[in-house]
All heavy atoms as an XYZ file, in Angstrom:
859
protein
N       0.821     -1.218      0.022
C       0.013     -0.055      0.054
C       0.888      1.201     -0.047
O       0.498      2.172     -0.703
C      -0.925     -0.063      1.127
C      -1.972     -0.997      0.977
C      -2.945     -0.941      2.264
C      -4.032     -2.035      2.226
N      -5.021     -1.972      3.292
N       1.867      1.218      0.666
C       2.794      2.238      0.811
C       3.473      2.708     -0.548
O       3.497      3.842     -0.872
C       3.920      2.175      1.985
N       3.891      1.698     -1.317
C       4.410      1.835     -2.645
C       3.437      2.613     -3.505
O       3.728      3.445     -4.143
C       4.979      0.479     -3.280
C       5.426      0.814     -4.674
C       6.128      0.013     -2.329
N       2.146      2.147     -3.506
C       1.118      2.797     -4.276
C       0.905      4.188     -3.967
O       0.691      4.927     -4.895
N       0.878      4.456     -2.702
C       0.633      5.891     -2.239
C       1.840      6.758     -2.662
O       1.664      7.844     -3.198
C       0.437      5.913     -0.697
C      -0.880      5.384     -0.333
C       0.605      7.334     -0.148
C      -1.106      5.139      1.115
N       3.058      6.117     -2.441
C       4.146      6.890     -2.943
C       4.249      7.092     -4.414
O       4.705      8.232     -4.970
C       5.402      6.318     -2.441
C       5.741      6.345     -0.969
S       7.235      5.887     -0.303
C       7.412      4.210     -0.673
N       3.740      6.102     -5.175
C       3.673      6.249     -6.659
C       2.749      7.271     -7.075
O       3.000      8.216     -7.861
C       3.255      4.932     -7.183
C       3.443      4.907     -8.730
C       3.122      3.509     -9.295
N       4.371      2.649     -9.167
C       4.463      1.656     -8.514
N       3.367      1.088     -7.986
N       5.714      0.887     -8.421
N       1.489      7.429     -6.208
C       0.628      8.553     -6.536
C       1.185      9.888     -6.311
O       0.765     10.834     -6.897
C      -0.703      8.346     -5.712
C      -1.568      7.072     -6.149
C      -2.606      6.703     -5.128
O      -2.831      7.655     -4.283
O      -3.256      5.811     -5.382
N       2.151      9.912     -5.309
C       2.769     11.119     -4.980
C       3.926     11.679     -5.917
O       4.480     12.595     -5.759
C       3.293     11.106     -3.580
C       2.331     10.890     -2.491
S       2.953     10.763     -0.825
C       3.743     12.246     -0.593
N       4.109     10.733     -6.849
C       5.261     11.034     -7.906
C       6.413     10.342     -7.795
O       7.294     10.329     -8.622
N       6.614      9.284     -6.835
C       7.880      8.569     -6.771
C       7.801      7.597     -7.828
O       6.968      7.062     -8.361
C       7.839      7.851     -5.392
N       9.042      7.391     -8.456
C       9.231      6.468     -9.525
C      10.250      5.299     -9.381
O      10.052      4.233     -9.922
C       9.870      7.334    -10.719
C       8.798      8.311    -11.142
C       9.527      9.343    -12.280
O      10.554      9.164    -12.659
N       8.683     10.192    -12.722
N      11.127      5.486     -8.281
C      11.989      4.423     -8.086
C      11.897      4.070     -6.514
O      11.953      5.021     -5.675
C      13.498      4.871     -8.360
C      13.696      5.128     -9.849
C      14.996      5.774    -10.222
N      16.008      4.618     -9.979
C      17.285      4.898     -9.873
N      17.752      6.126     -9.945
N      18.059      3.940     -9.802
N      11.911      2.896     -6.233
C      11.706      2.385     -4.804
C      12.802      1.519     -4.385
O      13.266      0.590     -5.125
C      10.314      1.499     -4.833
C       9.226      2.488     -5.214
C       8.760      2.510     -6.550
C       8.598      3.284     -4.326
C       7.675      3.267     -6.875
C       7.603      4.094     -4.708
C       7.057      4.016     -6.049
N      13.231      1.698     -3.220
C      14.313      0.968     -2.501
C      13.649      0.661     -1.018
O      12.985      1.519     -0.551
C      15.550      1.723     -2.365
C      16.109      2.178     -3.737
C      15.993      3.426     -4.039
C      16.850      1.328     -4.423
C      16.371      3.787     -5.188
C      17.268      1.740     -5.792
C      16.977      2.934     -6.179
O      17.591      3.434     -7.346
N      14.005     -0.503     -0.569
C      13.419     -0.825      0.766
C      14.543     -1.634      1.505
O      15.417     -2.220      0.913
C      12.263     -1.666      0.542
N      14.351     -1.642      2.775
C      15.202     -2.353      3.671
C      14.406     -3.144      4.688
O      13.473     -2.502      5.258
C      16.458     -1.453      4.428
N      14.722     -4.234      4.969
C      14.033     -5.162      6.027
C      15.125     -5.203      7.100
O      16.161     -5.820      6.934
C      13.705     -6.566      5.459
C      12.992     -7.303      6.592
C      12.678     -6.327      4.328
N      14.738     -4.691      8.274
C      15.709     -4.699      9.354
C      15.858     -5.964     10.010
O      15.112     -6.953      9.546
N      16.607     -5.935     11.069
C      16.826     -7.210     11.705
C      15.424     -7.840     12.365
O      14.560     -7.028     12.900
C      17.703     -6.874     12.991
N      15.278     -8.980     12.175
C      13.967     -9.670     12.589
C      14.268    -11.193     12.945
O      15.403    -11.617     12.655
C      12.920     -9.605     11.467
S      13.382    -10.337      9.950
N      13.318    -11.912     13.440
C      13.545    -13.324     13.678
C      13.591    -13.854     12.336
O      12.867    -13.527     11.347
C      12.389    -13.873     14.477
C      12.720    -15.147     15.114
C      10.954    -13.761     13.860
C      11.852    -15.708     16.220
N      14.431    -14.883     12.092
C      14.553    -15.547     10.785
C      14.053    -17.068     10.951
O      13.741    -17.425     12.081
C      16.071    -15.553     10.409
C      16.371    -14.314      9.781
N      16.537    -13.997      8.517
C      16.806    -13.111     10.407
C      16.787    -12.718      8.347
N      16.996    -12.125      9.445
N      14.009    -17.774      9.944
C      13.452    -19.052      9.947
C      14.170    -20.209     10.729
O      13.647    -21.142     11.067
C      13.305    -19.495      8.377
C      14.376    -18.725      7.783
C      14.335    -17.335      8.597
N      15.430    -19.898     11.192
C      16.144    -20.611     12.046
C      15.422    -20.835     13.387
O      15.452    -21.934     14.011
C      17.567    -20.202     12.258
S      17.727    -18.514     12.606
N      14.756    -19.732     13.687
C      14.095    -19.626     15.108
C      12.574    -19.365     15.068
O      11.897    -19.455     16.049
C      14.772    -18.508     15.935
S      16.600    -18.739     16.171
N      11.981    -18.939     13.894
C      10.534    -18.501     13.929
C       9.664    -19.643     13.642
O       9.155    -19.831     12.619
C      10.444    -17.329     12.897
C       9.023    -16.636     13.036
C       8.611    -16.392     14.340
C       8.493    -16.250     11.858
C       7.401    -15.681     14.438
C       7.237    -15.522     12.086
C       6.756    -15.290     13.349
O       5.549    -14.630     13.409
N       9.407    -20.280     14.723
C       8.383    -21.460     14.713
C       7.076    -20.918     14.716
O       6.684    -19.915     15.543
C       8.641    -22.335     15.867
C       7.659    -23.493     15.903
C       7.754    -24.475     17.131
O       8.801    -24.429     17.785
O       6.834    -25.252     17.404
N       6.225    -21.265     13.851
C       4.846    -20.842     13.734
C       3.811    -21.962     13.723
O       4.283    -23.163     13.637
C       4.651    -19.921     12.400
C       5.496    -18.724     12.476
C       4.845    -20.783     11.255
N       2.593    -21.635     13.823
C       1.486    -22.657     13.896
C       0.952    -22.842     12.544
O       1.118    -22.012     11.708
N       0.086    -23.858     12.414
C      -0.555    -24.043     11.188
C      -1.616    -22.877     10.867
O      -1.745    -22.751      9.543
C      -1.388    -25.352     11.466
C      -2.238    -25.776     10.255
C      -1.501    -26.065      8.923
O      -0.441    -26.485      8.921
O      -2.084    -25.687      7.773
N      -2.059    -22.170     11.822
C      -2.930    -21.127     11.565
C      -2.093    -20.020     10.707
O      -2.752    -19.440      9.852
C      -3.391    -20.436     12.781
C      -2.261    -19.866     13.820
O      -1.165    -20.608     13.877
O      -2.563    -19.011     14.592
N      -0.884    -19.772     10.953
C      -0.104    -18.772     10.117
C       0.128    -19.324      8.668
O      -0.280    -18.585      7.768
C       1.242    -18.472     10.751
C       1.912    -17.554      9.883
S       3.354    -16.765     10.723
C       4.107    -15.816      9.362
N       0.483    -20.619      8.580
C       0.622    -21.138      7.214
C      -0.762    -21.093      6.396
O      -0.702    -20.558      5.270
C       1.051    -22.598      7.312
C       1.518    -23.075      5.943
C       1.376    -24.559      5.768
N      -0.092    -24.947      6.037
C      -1.164    -24.778      5.081
N      -1.096    -24.308      3.918
N      -2.438    -25.163      5.472
N      -1.818    -21.295      7.160
C      -3.201    -21.343      6.501
C      -3.460    -19.923      6.069
O      -4.141    -19.641      4.949
C      -4.250    -21.849      7.346
N      -3.176    -18.955      6.974
C      -3.496    -17.473      6.679
C      -2.595    -17.035      5.538
O      -3.199    -16.274      4.569
C      -3.392    -16.650      7.785
C      -3.785    -15.249      7.553
C      -5.268    -14.942      7.318
O      -6.094    -15.954      7.384
O      -5.621    -13.823      7.186
N      -1.322    -17.313      5.470
C      -0.565    -16.915      4.260
C      -1.006    -17.689      2.976
O      -1.037    -16.969      1.977
C       1.000    -17.361      4.678
C       1.779    -17.139      3.395
C       1.554    -16.295      5.792
N      -1.443    -18.860      3.123
C      -1.924    -19.405      1.919
C      -3.194    -18.797      1.456
O      -3.315    -18.680      0.257
C      -2.194    -20.959      2.181
C      -2.610    -21.752      1.008
C      -2.711    -23.304      1.215
O      -1.899    -23.834      1.931
O      -3.648    -23.952      0.627
N      -4.042    -18.438      2.429
C      -5.225    -17.783      2.015
C      -5.057    -16.523      1.240
O      -5.633    -16.139      0.270
C      -6.147    -17.624      3.214
C      -7.475    -17.011      3.036
C      -8.297    -16.759      4.132
N      -7.801    -15.500      4.923
C      -8.056    -14.269      4.713
N      -8.663    -13.912      3.607
N      -7.550    -13.313      5.400
N      -4.044    -15.710      1.832
C      -3.834    -14.381      1.328
C      -2.959    -14.489      0.085
O      -3.112    -13.608     -0.917
C      -3.080    -13.450      2.357
C      -3.928    -13.174      3.545
C      -3.231    -12.620      4.649
C      -5.209    -12.274      3.225
N      -1.929    -15.317     -0.084
C      -0.974    -15.307     -1.086
C      -0.902    -16.578     -2.002
O      -0.256    -16.498     -3.004
C       0.337    -15.022     -0.570
C       0.565    -13.644      0.137
C       0.469    -12.578     -0.831
O       0.828    -12.517     -1.957
N      -0.250    -11.536     -0.307
N      -1.629    -17.596     -1.562
C      -1.664    -18.736     -2.485
C      -0.809    -19.891     -1.926
O       0.057    -19.638     -1.023
N      -1.041    -21.059     -2.362
C      -0.386    -22.266     -1.803
C       1.060    -22.251     -2.000
O       1.895    -22.506     -1.157
C      -1.107    -23.539     -2.372
C      -0.511    -24.825     -1.892
N      -0.671    -25.277     -0.616
C       0.272    -25.629     -2.540
C       0.013    -26.360     -0.585
N       0.524    -26.779     -1.624
N       1.458    -21.965     -3.328
C       2.907    -22.067     -3.726
C       3.699    -21.036     -2.799
O       4.730    -21.339     -2.360
N       3.078    -19.818     -2.637
C       3.750    -18.820     -1.891
C       4.048    -19.363     -0.489
O       5.099    -19.209      0.209
C       2.964    -17.537     -1.783
C       3.640    -16.336     -1.077
C       4.278    -15.515     -1.979
C       3.626    -16.120      0.274
C       4.948    -14.259     -1.411
C       4.162    -15.039      0.848
C       4.795    -14.145     -0.150
N       3.017    -19.865      0.158
C       3.094    -20.504      1.583
C       4.053    -21.634      1.641
O       4.824    -21.634      2.606
C       1.665    -20.884      2.083
N       4.108    -22.462      0.826
C       5.085    -23.458      0.681
C       6.557    -23.056      0.656
O       7.423    -23.626      1.163
C       4.808    -24.555     -0.374
C       3.622    -25.453     -0.181
C       3.662    -26.705     -1.138
O       4.221    -26.578     -2.103
O       3.068    -27.706     -0.700
N       6.740    -22.011     -0.098
C       7.954    -21.459     -0.411
C       8.484    -20.772      0.820
O       9.784    -20.818      1.254
C       8.039    -20.489     -1.551
C       9.349    -19.729     -1.821
C       9.262    -18.883     -2.955
C      10.578    -18.192     -3.226
N      10.540    -17.248     -4.335
N       7.683    -20.110      1.650
C       8.092    -19.281      2.789
C       7.809    -19.884      4.224
O       8.342    -19.303      5.101
C       7.599    -17.872      2.686
C       7.909    -17.210      1.418
N       9.249    -16.810      1.130
C       7.217    -16.776      0.303
C       9.351    -16.164     -0.031
N       8.138    -16.206     -0.594
N       7.103    -20.865      4.295
C       6.903    -21.507      5.532
C       7.182    -23.017      5.345
O       6.548    -23.780      4.664
C       5.376    -21.268      5.962
C       5.164    -19.766      6.237
C       5.162    -22.159      7.374
C       3.738    -19.469      6.462
N       8.302    -23.505      5.972
C       8.608    -24.950      5.683
C       8.643    -25.709      6.954
O       8.576    -25.219      8.046
C      10.198    -24.896      5.303
C      10.379    -24.096      3.993
C      11.135    -24.144      6.338
N       8.475    -26.966      6.668
C       8.295    -28.001      7.635
C       9.660    -28.553      7.924
O      10.304    -29.142      6.995
C       7.212    -29.017      7.122
C       6.797    -30.126      8.252
C       5.883    -29.618      9.123
C       7.208    -31.285      8.182
C       5.430    -30.507     10.183
C       6.814    -32.192      9.220
C       5.958    -31.771     10.169
N      10.135    -28.534      9.237
C      11.394    -29.024      9.563
C      11.328    -29.608     10.955
O      10.764    -29.016     11.904
C      12.404    -27.759      9.497
C      13.834    -28.188      9.725
C      14.752    -26.995      9.626
N      14.711    -26.080     10.817
C      14.379    -24.831     10.755
N      14.054    -24.166      9.644
N      14.418    -24.218     11.810
N      11.869    -30.903     11.093
C      11.867    -31.606     12.273
C      10.390    -31.548     12.964
O      10.405    -31.275     14.180
C      12.987    -30.895     13.083
C      14.402    -31.212     12.575
C      15.436    -30.371     13.413
O      15.139    -30.072     14.558
O      16.441    -30.329     12.907
N       9.455    -31.748     12.210
C       8.098    -31.825     12.814
C       7.452    -30.546     13.145
O       6.339    -30.446     13.807
N       8.177    -29.342     12.831
C       7.489    -28.111     13.170
C       7.666    -27.188     11.919
O       8.371    -27.473     10.976
C       8.358    -27.463     14.207
C       8.336    -28.246     15.493
C       9.215    -27.621     16.597
C       9.348    -28.561     17.838
N      10.291    -27.879     18.796
N       6.679    -26.215     11.894
C       6.615    -25.216     10.849
C       7.510    -23.886     11.178
O       7.487    -23.454     12.420
C       5.263    -24.667     10.602
C       4.294    -25.724      9.960
C       2.807    -25.176     10.076
C       4.673    -25.965      8.497
N       8.274    -23.452     10.283
C       9.158    -22.292     10.463
C       8.871    -21.314      9.320
O       8.877    -21.650      8.108
C      10.654    -22.647     10.575
C      10.853    -23.397     11.764
C      10.920    -24.872     11.693
C      11.374    -22.952     12.773
C      11.049    -25.488     12.788
C      11.694    -23.450     13.924
C      11.665    -24.963     14.026
O      11.926    -25.680     15.089
N       8.688    -20.112      9.532
C       8.316    -19.058      8.612
C       9.521    -18.171      8.275
O      10.398    -17.700      9.241
C       7.286    -18.066      9.150
N       9.828    -17.681      7.134
C      10.776    -16.699      6.696
C      10.082    -15.469      6.338
O       9.810    -15.133      5.255
C      11.533    -17.235      5.523
C      12.853    -16.563      5.235
O      12.964    -15.354      5.654
O      13.706    -17.065      4.447
N       9.961    -14.638      7.424
C       9.174    -13.275      7.286
C       9.969    -12.267      6.519
O       9.476    -11.512      5.818
C       8.635    -12.782      8.609
C       9.812    -12.537      9.612
C       7.565    -13.670      9.147
C       9.397    -11.819     10.799
N      11.314    -12.424      6.538
C      12.191    -11.428      5.673
C      11.898    -11.774      4.251
O      11.628    -10.866      3.468
C      13.671    -11.654      6.119
N      11.889    -12.889      3.892
C      11.746    -13.355      2.494
C      10.242    -13.035      1.984
O       9.860    -12.707      0.862
C      12.112    -14.822      2.129
C      13.590    -14.943      2.154
C      14.322    -14.095      1.111
O      13.824    -13.844     -0.009
O      15.472    -13.622      1.315
N       9.400    -13.279      2.986
C       7.903    -12.965      2.726
C       7.750    -11.479      2.355
O       7.196    -11.075      1.310
C       7.034    -13.297      3.954
C       6.880    -14.827      3.969
C       5.599    -12.569      3.691
C       6.045    -15.234      5.239
N       8.523    -10.678      3.211
C       8.425     -9.258      2.916
C       9.205     -8.867      1.504
O       8.760     -8.049      0.809
C       9.037     -8.493      4.047
C       8.038     -8.255      5.102
O       7.017     -7.538      4.933
N       8.297     -8.947      6.278
N      10.383     -9.442      1.224
C      11.051     -9.302     -0.009
C      10.044     -9.649     -1.251
O      10.029     -8.896     -2.171
C      12.331    -10.129     -0.118
C      13.003     -9.859     -1.416
C      14.128    -10.969     -1.697
N      15.062    -11.221     -0.671
C      16.232    -10.681     -0.531
N      16.659     -9.697     -1.277
N      17.041    -11.128      0.445
N       9.442    -10.736     -1.123
C       8.479    -11.059     -2.273
C       7.398    -10.100     -2.438
O       7.060     -9.753     -3.613
C       8.022    -12.465     -2.015
O       8.881    -13.426     -2.007
N       6.711     -9.627     -1.339
C       5.797     -8.695     -1.390
C       6.280     -7.389     -1.952
O       5.534     -6.664     -2.750
C       5.050     -8.474     -0.066
C       4.400     -9.742      0.511
C       3.975     -9.582      1.879
C       3.119    -10.075     -0.374
N       7.429     -6.940     -1.504
C       8.045     -5.659     -1.967
C       8.274     -5.695     -3.479
O       8.100     -4.736     -4.111
C       9.212     -5.271     -1.094
C       8.888     -4.788      0.301
C      10.156     -4.924      1.077
C       8.307     -3.427      0.258
N       8.870     -6.872     -3.865
C       9.147     -6.971     -5.104
C       7.976     -6.896     -6.119
O       7.928     -6.333     -7.127
C       9.982     -8.309     -5.426
C      10.454     -8.584     -6.854
C      11.507     -7.894     -7.452
C       9.740     -9.428     -7.709
C      11.940     -8.156     -8.797
C      10.045     -9.684     -8.958
C      11.254     -9.004     -9.459
O      11.455     -9.173    -10.784
N       6.900     -7.688     -5.712
C       5.665     -7.638     -6.457
C       5.069     -6.306     -6.518
O       4.462     -5.926     -7.445
C       4.675     -8.674     -5.810
C       5.156    -10.006     -5.977
O       5.995    -10.396     -6.941
O       4.518    -10.991     -5.395
N       5.271     -5.382     -5.497
C       4.809     -4.087     -5.484
C       5.553     -3.228     -6.390
O       5.259     -2.031     -6.608
C       4.679     -3.468     -4.082
N       6.770     -3.603     -6.916
C       7.583     -2.716     -7.705
C       8.780     -2.218     -7.171
O       9.515     -1.262     -7.701
N       9.182     -2.620     -6.045
C      10.405     -2.135     -5.343
C      11.554     -2.630     -6.175
O      11.735     -3.876     -6.235
C      10.424     -2.530     -3.863
C      11.756     -2.004     -3.163
C       9.268     -1.809     -3.125
N      12.474     -1.798     -6.531
C      13.592     -2.182     -7.359
C      14.685     -2.865     -6.596
O      15.343     -3.744     -7.027
C      14.249     -0.970     -8.065
C      13.204     -0.331     -9.029
C      13.803      1.069     -9.550
O      14.961      1.180     -9.717
O      12.971      1.865     -9.811
N      15.123     -2.338     -5.475
C      16.180     -2.805     -4.689
C      15.799     -2.965     -3.296
O      15.104     -2.278     -2.537
C      17.423     -1.803     -4.587
C      18.617     -2.124     -3.920
C      19.688     -1.187     -4.219
C      20.904     -1.527     -3.428
N      21.251     -2.632     -2.729
N      16.016     -4.261     -2.800
C      15.585     -4.626     -1.422
C      16.710     -5.233     -0.671
O      17.304     -6.218     -1.044
C      14.467     -5.709     -1.454
C      13.273     -5.207     -2.380
C      14.010     -6.124     -0.053
C      12.388     -6.202     -2.841
N      17.124     -4.636      0.534
C      18.141     -5.009      1.234
C      17.629     -5.663      2.607
O      16.609     -5.201      3.170
C      19.097     -3.996      1.773
C      19.931     -3.363      0.597
O      20.309     -4.215     -0.215
O      20.144     -2.202      0.599
N      18.121     -6.765      2.974
C      17.625     -7.551      4.098
C      18.818     -7.792      5.125
O      19.820     -8.375      4.783
C      16.956     -8.956      3.731
C      15.691     -8.678      2.886
C      16.667     -9.748      4.989
C      15.043     -9.936      2.441
N      18.527     -7.365      6.443
C      19.595     -7.581      7.341
C      19.661     -9.062      7.589
O      18.670     -9.739      7.924
C      19.158     -6.867      8.576
S      20.270     -7.078      9.982
N      20.845     -9.641      7.569
C      20.904    -11.134      7.730
C      20.867    -11.666      9.275
O      20.708    -12.702      9.463
C      22.258    -11.371      7.263
C      23.106    -10.088      7.499
C      22.068     -8.967      7.207
N      20.785    -10.600     10.150
C      20.750    -11.087     11.574
C      19.429    -11.411     12.016
O      18.476    -10.905     11.730
C      21.232     -9.854     12.392
C      22.634     -9.394     12.298
O      23.458    -10.203     11.585
O      23.048     -8.299     12.613
N      19.366    -12.548     12.677
C      18.311    -13.103     13.520
C      18.303    -12.489     14.897
O      19.149    -12.693     15.702
C      18.338    -14.611     13.438
S      16.924    -15.364     14.451
N      17.083    -11.866     15.213
C      17.032    -11.277     16.559
C      16.990    -12.338     17.580
O      17.542    -11.978     18.725
C      15.853    -10.267     16.485
O      14.615    -11.046     16.222
C      16.005     -9.071     15.769
N      16.519    -13.418     17.330
C      16.406    -14.486     18.221
C      17.818    -15.139     18.653
O      18.094    -15.547     19.741
C      15.411    -15.588     18.112
N      18.582    -15.209     17.485
C      20.017    -15.710     17.664
C      20.956    -14.694     18.338
O      21.973    -15.096     18.878
C      20.487    -16.073     16.380
S      19.681    -17.450     15.540
N      20.594    -13.462     18.150
C      21.516    -12.448     18.713
C      20.835    -11.513     19.707
O      20.684    -10.278     19.510
C      22.114    -11.651     17.518
C      22.938    -12.519     16.544
C      23.457    -11.568     15.519
C      24.450    -12.371     14.742
N      25.209    -11.620     13.760
N      20.264    -11.994     20.861
C      19.599    -11.154     21.796
C      20.470    -10.124     22.432
O      19.989     -9.158     23.024
C      19.064    -12.132     22.770
C      20.037    -13.400     22.706
C      20.419    -13.432     21.309
N      21.773    -10.218     22.470
C      22.729     -9.192     23.011
C      22.699     -7.941     22.116
O      23.022     -6.806     22.703
C      24.184     -9.742     23.261
N      22.368     -8.140     20.761
C      22.389     -6.951     19.962
C      20.997     -6.450     19.611
O      20.825     -5.310     19.431
C      23.006     -7.389     18.557
C      24.469     -7.750     18.539
C      24.808     -8.239     17.102
C      25.329     -6.520     18.854
N      20.024     -7.351     19.716
C      18.604     -6.943     19.327
C      17.673     -7.351     20.334
O      17.777     -8.425     21.016
C      18.131     -7.542     18.028
C      19.272     -7.284     16.830
C      20.089     -8.169     16.415
C      19.096     -6.082     16.203
C      21.021     -7.952     15.413
C      20.079     -5.869     15.146
C      20.910     -6.750     14.752
O      21.759     -6.527     13.641
N      16.603     -6.623     20.307
C      15.378     -6.980     21.302
C      14.696     -8.105     20.546
O      14.455     -8.017     19.356
C      14.429     -5.837     21.551
C      15.170     -4.724     22.193
N      15.750     -4.797     23.467
C      15.526     -3.479     21.807
C      16.214     -3.622     23.841
N      16.149     -2.683     22.836
N      14.281     -9.091     21.329
C      13.484    -10.281     20.778
C      12.319    -10.466     21.561
O      12.550    -11.070     22.718
C      14.334    -11.443     20.508
O      13.459    -12.607     20.083
N      11.089    -10.355     21.108
C       9.831    -10.641     21.856
C       9.931    -12.139     22.274
O       9.524    -12.268     23.313
C       8.645    -10.339     20.954
C       7.406    -10.652     21.710
N       6.851     -9.640     22.466
C       6.630    -11.601     21.612
C       5.645    -10.133     22.885
N       5.461    -11.319     22.358
N      10.143    -12.922     21.337
C      10.158    -14.485     21.618
C      11.254    -14.867     22.716
O      10.841    -15.721     23.453
C      10.225    -15.289     20.303
C       9.115    -15.128     19.334
C       8.885    -16.483     18.808
N       7.560    -16.327     18.047
C       6.994    -17.482     17.482
N       7.808    -18.498     17.321
N       5.878    -17.238     16.944
N      12.420    -14.389     22.514
C      13.502    -14.757     23.523
C      13.186    -14.203     24.877
O      13.357    -15.034     25.768
C      14.905    -14.280     22.934
C      15.871    -14.502     24.102
C      15.221    -14.889     21.709
N      12.543    -13.194     25.031
C      12.341    -12.527     26.396
C      10.996    -12.875     26.882
O      10.638    -12.382     28.046
C      12.593    -10.982     26.338
O      11.644    -10.416     25.473
C      13.979    -10.756     25.905
N      10.272    -13.539     26.150
C       8.784    -13.803     26.438
C       7.957    -12.471     26.736
O       7.087    -12.399     27.436
N       8.229    -11.441     25.886
C       7.518    -10.184     25.790
C       8.185     -9.025     26.548
O       7.747     -8.010     26.506
N       9.279     -9.392     27.309
C       9.860     -8.300     28.100
C      11.084     -7.842     27.173
O      12.217     -8.254     27.310
C      10.542     -8.924     29.288
C       9.363     -9.331     30.262
C       9.831     -9.975     31.538
C       8.652    -10.518     32.371
N       9.125    -11.369     33.505
N      10.825     -7.010     26.293
C      11.770     -6.436     25.437
C      11.738     -4.955     25.217
O      10.862     -4.357     25.740
C      11.732     -7.029     24.050
C      10.633     -6.542     23.071
C       9.324     -7.196     23.131
N       8.290     -6.863     22.222
C       7.353     -5.964     22.499
N       7.261     -5.277     23.546
N       6.441     -5.807     21.563
N      12.767     -4.416     24.589
C      12.767     -3.059     24.209
C      12.097     -2.735     22.996
O      11.220     -3.419     22.539
N      12.579     -1.569     22.422
C      11.901     -1.205     21.188
C      12.936     -0.701     20.164
O      14.003     -0.368     20.424
C      11.042      0.113     21.457
O      10.079     -0.169     22.480
C      10.347      0.599     20.213
N      12.863     -1.116     18.903
C      13.475     -0.775     17.739
C      12.682      0.145     16.807
O      11.554      0.089     16.799
C      14.005     -2.104     16.988
C      14.830     -2.930     17.735
S      15.662     -4.295     16.875
C      14.241     -5.414     16.460
N      13.361      1.003     16.043
C      12.698      1.817     15.168
C      13.196      1.894     13.752
O      14.388      1.406     13.521
N      12.508      2.532     13.053
C      12.981      2.708     11.475
C      12.580      4.002     10.988
O      11.561      4.688     11.570
C      12.426      1.611     10.694
N      13.197      4.461      9.970
C      12.849      5.830      9.350
C      12.534      5.563      7.929
O      13.284      4.824      7.150
C      13.909      6.848      9.543
C      13.699      8.175      8.836
C      14.288      7.035     11.065
N      11.465      6.164      7.468
C      11.134      6.124      6.104
C      11.056      7.550      5.495
O      10.580      8.429      6.134
C       9.681      5.490      5.770
C       9.651      4.119      6.364
C       9.401      5.558      4.392
C       8.277      3.356      6.483
N      11.593      7.728      4.229
C      11.617      9.057      3.648
C      11.413      9.015      2.290
O      11.615      8.108      1.590
C      13.002      9.825      3.963
O      14.057      9.204      3.346
N      10.962     10.220      1.875
C      10.889     10.486      0.265
C      11.655     11.526     -0.021
O      11.648     12.684      0.513
C       9.407     10.700     -0.053
C       8.492      9.622      0.466
C       9.121     11.112     -1.487
C       6.905      9.941      0.215
N      12.637     11.387     -0.971
C      13.600     12.309     -1.442
C      12.901     13.030     -2.583
O      12.208     12.586     -3.393
C      14.733     11.799     -1.902
C      15.721     11.143     -0.813
C      17.013     10.531     -1.390
O      17.422     10.940     -2.569
O      17.602      9.588     -0.771
N      13.155     14.513     -2.442
C      12.538     15.391     -3.467
C      13.591     15.927     -4.376
O      14.569     16.091     -3.947
C      11.673     16.445     -2.915
C      10.492     15.821     -2.269
C       9.368     16.690     -2.171
C       8.088     16.118     -1.534
N       6.882     16.363     -2.103
């Protein structure tokens, strides 16, 4: 939606960054998430981004976002390779701390 709004405002080239987040090494999800991703984006999309490993489902939310941004017309997408759950000394992780975490922020701008 943001890309569409920025396009209406005259933006022509789009770049995006996905910050540090939990990665599929640690992001165990339930069948409900897989079903919702499948409902919204289709079976193939869900199978690509939510994998079954060792009897559990794991989601790759960074790649989900990359796919959605690319489909929206974003030309360049950078993804931070760090998993917040693997690096709790560097990043706040809701899952690692059981909800007792800090806050991270991001900035979005439009150059004129």
